[in-house]
C-alpha positions in Angstrom: 46.0 46.3 2.6 49.2 44.5 3.2 50.1 46.4 6.4 48.4 43.9 8.7 49.5 40.9 6.7 53.2 41.7 7.1 52.8 43.2 10.6 54.0 46.7 9.5 53.6 49.9 11.5 52.6 51.9 8.4 52.8 51.9 4.6 56.5 52.0 3.8 56.5 53.2 0.2 54.3 56.2 0.3 53.2 57.9 -2.9 53.7 61.3 -1.3 56.8 63.0 0.0 57.7 61.4 3.4 60.2 63.4 5.4 59.8 61.3 8.5 61.5 58.3 6.9 63.8 60.4 4.7 66.6 58.4 3.0 69.8 60.5 2.8 70.7 59.6 -0.8 74.0 61.2 -2.0 72.3 63.4 -4.6 69.6 64.6 -2.2 72.2 65.4 0.5 74.3 67.4 -1.9 71.3 69.3 -3.1 70.3 70.2 0.4 73.8 71.3 1.3 74.0 73.6 -1.7 70.6 75.1 -1.0 71.4 75.7 2.6 74.6 77.3 1.7 72.8 79.6 -0.8 70.5 80.7 2.1 73.4 81.3 4.4 75.1 83.4 1.8 71.9 85.3 1.2 71.6 84.4 -2.5 68.4 85.8 -3.8 67.5 83.0 -6.2 68.4 79.2 -6.3 67.0 76.6 -8.7 66.5 72.9 -8.2 65.8 70.7 -11.2 65.2 67.0 -11.8 63.2 64.6 -13.9 59.8 63.6 -12.6 59.8 61.4 -9.5 63.4 62.2 -8.4 62.4 63.9 -5.1 62.1 67.6 -5.8 59.1 68.0 -3.5 60.8 65.9 -0.8 63.9 68.2 -0.9 61.6 71.2 -0.7 59.9 69.9 2.4 63.2 68.8 3.9 64.7 72.3 3.4 61.7 74.0 5.0 61.7 71.6 7.9 65.4 72.5 8.6 64.8 76.3 8.6 65.6 78.3 11.6 62.6 79.2 13.7 63.0 82.9 12.9 62.4 82.3 9.2 59.1 83.0 7.5 58.4 80.1 5.2 56.2 80.3 2.1 55.6 77.2 0.0 53.7 77.4 -3.3 52.8 74.1 -4.9 50.3 75.1 -7.6 51.9 77.4 -10.3 49.1 77.5 -12.9 48.5 81.2 -12.4 46.7 83.0 -15.2 48.2 86.3 -14.1 50.5 87.8 -11.4 47.4 88.5 -9.4 47.1 84.7 -8.8 50.6 84.5 -7.5 50.1 87.4 -5.1 46.8 86.0 -3.9 48.5 82.7 -3.1 51.3 84.5 -1.2 48.8 86.5 0.8 46.8 83.4 1.6 50.0 81.8 3.0 50.7 85.0 5.0 47.2 84.9 6.4 46.2 88.1 4.8 43.0 89.0 2.9 43.4 88.7 -0.8 40.0 89.0 -2.4 38.5 92.1 -4.1 41.8 93.9 -4.7 43.5 94.9 -8.0 46.7 93.4 -9.1 48.7 96.4 -8.1 47.1 96.5 -4.7 47.9 92.8 -4.2 51.5 93.5 -5.2 51.8 96.4 -2.7 50.3 94.3 0.1 52.7 91.4 -0.5 55.6 93.8 -0.5 54.3 95.4 2.7 54.0 92.1 4.5 57.4 90.9 3.5 59.0 94.1 4.7 57.1 94.0 7.9 58.2 90.4 8.5 61.8 91.3 7.9 61.6 94.2 10.3 60.3 91.8 13.0 63.4 89.6 12.5 61.8 87.1 10.1 63.4 87.1 6.6 61.3 85.1 4.2 62.0 82.0 2.1 59.7 81.3 -0.8 59.9 77.8 -2.2 57.9 77.3 -5.5 57.4 73.7 -6.6 56.5 72.9 -10.3 58.2 76.1 -11.2 58.6 75.1 -14.8 55.0 76.2 -15.3 55.9 79.8 -14.5 55.6 82.3 -17.4 58.2 85.0 -18.1 55.8 87.5 -16.7 55.6 85.6 -13.4 59.4 85.0 -13.3 59.9 88.8 -13.7 57.5 89.4 -10.8 59.5 87.1 -8.6 62.7 88.9 -9.7 61.2 92.2 -8.6 60.2 90.7 -5.2 63.7 89.4 -4.8 65.1 92.9 -5.2 63.6 93.8 -1.8 66.4 94.3 0.6 67.6 96.6 3.4 71.1 97.5 4.6 71.0 94.4 6.8 70.2 91.9 4.1 67.7 90.2 1.8 64.1 90.5 2.6 63.1 87.5 0.5 65.0 84.5 -0.9 63.5 82.2 -3.5 64.0 78.6 -4.4 62.5 77.4 -7.7 62.0 73.6 -8.1 60.9 72.1 -11.3 61.6 69.8 -14.3 64.6 70.4 -16.5 62.2 72.6 -18.6 62.8 75.2 -15.9 66.5 75.5 -16.7 65.6 75.7 -20.4 63.1 78.5 -19.7 65.6 80.5 -17.7 68.1 80.2 -20.5 65.7 82.0 -22.9 66.7 85.7 -23.8 63.4 86.9 -22.4 64.4 85.7 -18.9 67.9 87.1 -19.1 67.3 89.4 -16.1 66.2 86.5 -13.9 69.1 84.3 -15.1 71.6 87.0 -14.0 70.3 86.7 -10.4 70.8 83.0 -10.4 74.0 81.9 -8.6 73.0 78.4 -7.4 71.6 75.7 -9.7 71.3 72.1 -8.5 70.2 69.1 -10.5 69.2 65.8 -8.8 70.7 62.6 -10.3 69.3 59.1 -10.3 70.3 56.8 -7.4 72.8 54.1 -8.4 71.9 50.4 -7.9 73.5 50.2 -4.5 71.6 53.2 -3.2 68.4 52.0 -4.8 68.7 48.7 -2.9 69.6 50.5 0.3 66.7 52.9 -0.2 64.3 50.0 -0.2 66.0 48.4 2.8 65.9 51.7 4.7 62.2 52.2 4.3 61.6 48.5 5.2 63.6 49.0 8.5 61.4 52.1 9.3 58.2 50.1 9.4 59.0 46.4 10.2 60.4 44.6 13.2 61.9 42.1 10.9 62.9 44.1 7.8 65.4 41.5 6.5 62.4 39.1 6.1 60.2 41.5 4.2 62.1 41.3 0.9 64.5 38.7 -0.3 67.9 39.8 -1.6 66.8 38.8 -5.1 63.7 40.8 -4.9 65.6 43.9 -3.8 68.2 43.5 -6.6 65.4 43.2 -9.2 63.8 46.4 -7.9 67.1 48.3 -7.8 68.0 47.1 -11.3 64.7 47.9 -13.0 63.6 51.2 -11.5 66.4 53.3 -13.1 67.3 55.0 -9.7 64.0 57.0 -9.6 62.6 57.0 -6.0 59.0 57.3 -7.2 59.4 54.2 -9.4 61.1 52.3 -6.6 58.1 53.2 -4.3 55.5 52.2 -6.9 57.2 48.9 -7.7 58.0 47.9 -4.1 54.5 48.9 -2.9 52.8 46.8 -5.7 55.1 43.9 -4.9 53.9 43.9 -1.3 50.3 44.0 -2.5 50.8 41.1 -4.8 52.7 39.1 -2.2 50.0 39.7 0.4 47.2 38.7 -2.0 49.0 35.4 -2.6 49.4 34.9 1.2 53.2 34.9 0.9 55.3 35.3 4.1 57.7 37.8 2.3 58.3 39.3 -1.1 60.5 37.2 -3.4 61.3 37.7 -7.1 58.0 36.4 -8.4 55.7 39.3 -7.1 58.4 41.8 -8.0 58.5 40.5 -11.6 54.8 40.7 -11.8 54.8 44.3 -10.4 57.5 45.3 -12.9 55.4 43.9 -15.7 52.3 45.8 -14.6 54.2 49.0 -14.3 56.0 48.6 -17.6 59.4 48.7 -16.1 61.8 46.6 -18.1 61.5 43.1 -19.5 60.5 41.1 -16.5 60.5 37.7 -18.3 64.0 38.4 -19.6 65.1 39.3 -16.1 63.6 36.1 -14.8 65.3 33.9 -17.4 68.7 35.5 -18.1 69.5 37.3 -14.9 67.9 35.3 -12.1 71.0 33.2 -11.6 73.2 36.3 -11.7 70.9 38.1 -9.2 71.2 35.1 -6.8 75.0 35.5 -6.8 74.8 39.3 -6.0 76.1 40.4 -2.6 73.6 40.6 0.2 72.1 44.1 0.8 70.5 43.4 4.2 72.2 42.2 7.3 72.5 38.4 7.7 69.3 36.9 9.1 69.1 34.4 12.0 69.0 30.8 11.0 65.5 30.0 9.7 63.2 27.1 10.5 63.9 24.0 8.4 60.4 24.3 6.8 61.5 27.5 5.0 62.5 27.4 1.4 65.8 28.7 0.0 64.1 31.9 -1.1 63.5 32.9 2.5 59.8 33.3 2.2 58.9 30.1 4.0 56.4 27.5 2.8 54.8 29.3 -0.1 51.1 28.9 -0.9 49.6 28.8 -4.4 50.2 32.0 -6.4 47.3 34.3 -7.2 48.9 36.6 -9.7 46.9 38.3 -12.4 48.9 37.9 -15.6 48.7 34.2 -15.8 52.4 34.0 -16.8 53.5 32.6 -13.4 53.2 29.0 -12.4 50.4 28.2 -9.9 
């Protein structure tokens, strides 16, 4: 693993949602603000959609982390339910209640009872469902009925559905018209622009390195930002693989060469074309990271120091 090689405190580009090193991208902050507003206004249903890898799960975790202590939080991540009974069993599991050996109607009544009891104890519930595009019309109707639970004081349950754009298409179908009528807040995550993509990489590098400006060269960051289409998951995958390749070649930092190799392996753009046509242009791009201290004279212009023989896999790079 490259962590020891580069002297990092942990893996910077995690394949799972990392709220500890959250980067406040504009699209994510706007989504969180709208969802928090929906909760404050006691909207019964809100929807968050985005293409795969854009950070829906991260936003869900971030929203739950920011809840008031008096909120009951329920988070459903697996939505492949064969029937409403599966949904109710999952909710009861989260609530710490027995869920086996009961009929579907008994499960429904028990979920309703638990939600009402929690509200009476001063803990209104927030249900966040990830991968909600898998929910059938029958399950969406069950959620609508649960959302109808309220007292004179307010909503017993609020729900946030997060999923692919297929979720919005599903809600627009006539069969889901009753659910759609309850929907007042619908948020869609957008790709990061190239500036935020570059800053995203720099942000995560700063979180784990004592010398973040020496972890990636400017050209390497610009290549990553240009090629990953503003998708955080792709940025993570490409940056992580670039670090692995650089460490295997015993490089002191990541320059354009391991990045180009990583992009090729991941199928992200024409790496050879980037190398030939755009390398000069990338070198003229403004710096993304703060200016570094003056380097030792033995270092090369790339900022990676004296570079050893390359060990990349494709054979397209010079040794």
